[in-house]
C-alpha positions as CSV (number, residue, x, y, z in Angstrom):
1,M,43.5,-40.1,213.0
2,R,44.5,-43.5,211.0
3,Y,48.0,-43.8,209.6
4,E,48.6,-43.5,206.0
5,K,51.4,-44.0,203.7
6,T,52.8,-40.7,202.4
7,V,52.4,-39.5,198.8
8,N,54.4,-38.2,196.7
9,V,52.6,-34.8,195.9
10,C,53.9,-34.1,192.3
11,E,53.1,-38.1,192.2
12,L,49.4,-37.3,193.0
13,I,49.4,-34.4,190.2
14,E,50.3,-36.4,187.6
15,N,48.5,-39.1,188.2
16,S,44.9,-37.4,188.7
17,S,42.5,-37.0,186.4
18,L,42.9,-33.2,186.1
19,A,46.0,-34.1,184.9
20,K,45.0,-36.5,182.4
21,I,42.2,-34.0,181.4
22,M,44.8,-31.1,181.1
23,K,47.2,-33.6,178.5
24,K,45.3,-34.4,176.4
25,G,43.6,-31.0,176.1
26,L,47.6,-29.7,175.6
27,F,47.8,-32.6,173.0
28,L,44.4,-31.7,170.9
29,N,45.5,-28.3,171.0
30,E,48.9,-29.5,168.9
31,L,47.4,-31.7,166.6
32,N,44.7,-28.3,165.8
33,I,47.7,-26.1,165.1
34,R,49.6,-29.1,163.5
35,L,46.3,-29.6,161.4
36,Q,45.7,-25.8,160.1
37,R,49.5,-26.0,159.1
38,L,48.7,-29.0,156.3
39,F,44.9,-28.8,155.7
40,P,44.2,-26.3,153.2
41,A,44.5,-22.4,153.7
42,Q,41.4,-21.6,152.7
43,Y,39.6,-24.1,155.3
44,Q,42.1,-22.5,158.4
45,G,40.1,-21.1,161.4
46,L,37.0,-22.7,160.3
47,Y,37.1,-26.1,162.3
48,Q,39.0,-26.9,165.1
49,V,39.8,-31.1,166.6
50,A,37.1,-31.7,168.9
51,D,38.5,-35.1,170.4
52,I,40.3,-38.3,168.7
53,N,40.0,-41.8,169.5
54,E,41.7,-44.9,168.7
55,N,40.2,-45.0,164.5
56,E,38.7,-41.7,164.9
57,L,39.3,-38.0,164.3
58,I,36.1,-35.5,165.0
59,L,36.8,-32.1,164.4
60,E,33.9,-29.1,164.6
61,V,33.3,-26.8,161.9
62,T,31.6,-23.3,161.4
63,N,28.9,-24.5,159.6
64,A,27.1,-26.8,157.0
65,T,28.7,-25.6,154.2
66,V,32.3,-25.8,155.6
67,R,31.4,-29.3,156.8
68,Q,30.3,-30.4,152.7
69,A,33.5,-28.9,151.8
70,L,35.9,-31.2,154.1
71,L,33.9,-34.0,153.5
72,F,34.6,-33.0,149.5
73,H,38.0,-33.5,150.5
74,Q,37.4,-36.1,153.2
75,Q,40.2,-39.1,151.3
76,E,43.0,-36.5,151.0
77,L,42.8,-34.9,154.4
78,L,42.7,-38.4,156.0
79,N,45.7,-39.3,154.3
80,L,47.6,-36.4,155.2
81,V,46.2,-37.0,158.5
82,R,47.5,-40.8,158.7
83,H,51.2,-40.0,157.7
84,D,51.3,-38.5,161.1
85,Y,48.6,-41.0,162.6
86,P,48.4,-44.2,161.0
87,T,45.5,-45.6,163.5
88,I,43.3,-42.8,162.2
89,T,40.8,-44.4,159.6
90,K,37.9,-42.1,159.9
91,L,37.3,-38.3,160.2
92,K,34.3,-37.3,161.5
93,F,32.7,-33.5,161.0
94,I,30.8,-32.2,164.1
95,I,28.7,-28.4,163.3
96,N,28.9,-25.9,165.5
97,P,27.3,-22.7,165.0
98,E,29.2,-21.3,168.3
99,F,32.6,-22.0,167.5
100,A,34.5,-19.1,166.1
101,Y,37.9,-19.9,165.9
102,S,40.6,-16.9,166.9
């Protein structure tokens, strides 16, 4: 048996790929909840945060009608998002017909 340095299990779990994925998932969920409060009420439940990177927020929408409505208000929505996340310069809307917000 080869000698290996003992590693703290908590440290191993915190630095694992799964932990990073879980942290990002929790962050996206919190961001989604925050946006549901910020964005106009008529669109509530018709979109969700899909991803975020350094300058782009990607939202899934239920259909093309919702996408067009959000695109119409894109600058206004972007200003709301930039209040908390100033690095975001673009909103991207992806249609997902299977998306059903619960």
